[in-house]
C-alpha positions in Angstrom: 20.1 -41.2 -8.6 18.1 -38.8 -6.4 18.5 -35.0 -6.8 18.3 -33.1 -3.6 15.9 -30.1 -3.7 17.6 -28.7 -0.5 21.0 -28.7 -2.1 19.7 -27.1 -5.3 17.8 -24.5 -3.3 20.9 -23.5 -1.4 22.5 -22.5 -4.7 19.5 -21.5 -6.9 17.1 -20.2 -4.2 13.9 -21.7 -2.9 11.2 -21.4 -5.5 8.1 -23.5 -6.2 9.3 -23.9 -9.8 12.6 -25.4 -8.7 10.8 -27.6 -6.3 8.5 -29.0 -9.0 11.3 -29.3 -11.5 13.5 -31.4 -9.1 10.5 -33.5 -8.1 9.8 -34.3 -11.8 13.4 -35.0 -12.5 13.3 -37.5 -9.7 10.2 -39.3 -11.1 10.8 -38.6 -14.8 9.9 -42.0 -16.4 6.5 -42.3 -14.6 5.4 -38.7 -14.5 3.1 -37.4 -11.8 -0.5 -36.2 -11.4 -0.9 -32.5 -10.6 -2.4 -33.4 -7.3 0.5 -35.7 -6.4 3.0 -32.9 -7.2 1.0 -30.4 -5.1 0.8 -32.8 -2.1 4.4 -34.0 -2.2 5.7 -30.4 -2.3 3.1 -28.7 0.0 1.9 -26.5 -2.8 -1.5 -25.6 -4.0 -2.9 -26.8 -7.3 -2.8 -23.2 -8.6 0.9 -22.9 -7.7 1.7 -26.1 -9.6 -0.3 -24.9 -12.6 1.5 -21.5 -12.5 5.0 -23.0 -12.3 4.6 -25.7 -14.9 3.5 -23.3 -17.6 7.1 -22.0 -18.4 8.5 -25.5 -18.2 5.8 -26.7 -20.7 6.3 -23.7 -23.0 10.1 -24.4 -23.2 9.5 -28.1 -23.7 11.3 -29.2 -20.5 8.3 -31.1 -19.4 5.3 -32.6 -21.2 1.7 -32.8 -20.2 -0.7 -35.7 -20.7 -4.4 -35.3 -20.1 -6.7 -37.9 -18.8 -10.1 -36.6 -19.5 -10.8 -32.9 -19.1 -9.5 -32.3 -15.6 -6.6 -34.7 -14.8 -3.2 -33.6 -15.8 0.0 -35.7 -15.7 3.4 -34.0 -16.0 6.8 -35.6 -16.8 10.2 -34.6 -17.9 10.4 -34.4 -21.7 13.2 -37.0 -22.4 13.5 -35.7 -26.0 14.3 -32.2 -24.9 17.9 -31.2 -24.9 17.3 -28.6 -22.2 15.8 -31.3 -20.0 18.7 -33.7 -20.7 21.3 -31.0 -19.9 19.4 -29.9 -16.8 19.2 -33.4 -15.5 22.9 -34.0 -16.2 23.8 -30.8 -14.3 21.5 -31.4 -11.4 22.7 -35.0 -11.0 26.3 -33.9 -11.1 25.9 -31.1 -8.6 22.9 -31.8 -6.4 22.7 -35.6 -6.0 22.3 -37.1 -2.6 
């Protein structure tokens, strides 16, 4: 099931954090490189870094590091917040 950022943004407002969250919800099992997130959403690396920090802090997403520089982010499937967010977004904002 694909969650529409456009539908979510109509209700919740257009923000980089929402854009990244929806993107990661749509590719949760694989995760995504920081560069891939930035390119797919027309955001800078610094914007992605800034918006993922609260999501990491709350455990909604997890980070995997490959070496010192490469960061991969994915939805934390063990997080109740992430599970409830996914359920809500799929129910309300699916395409």
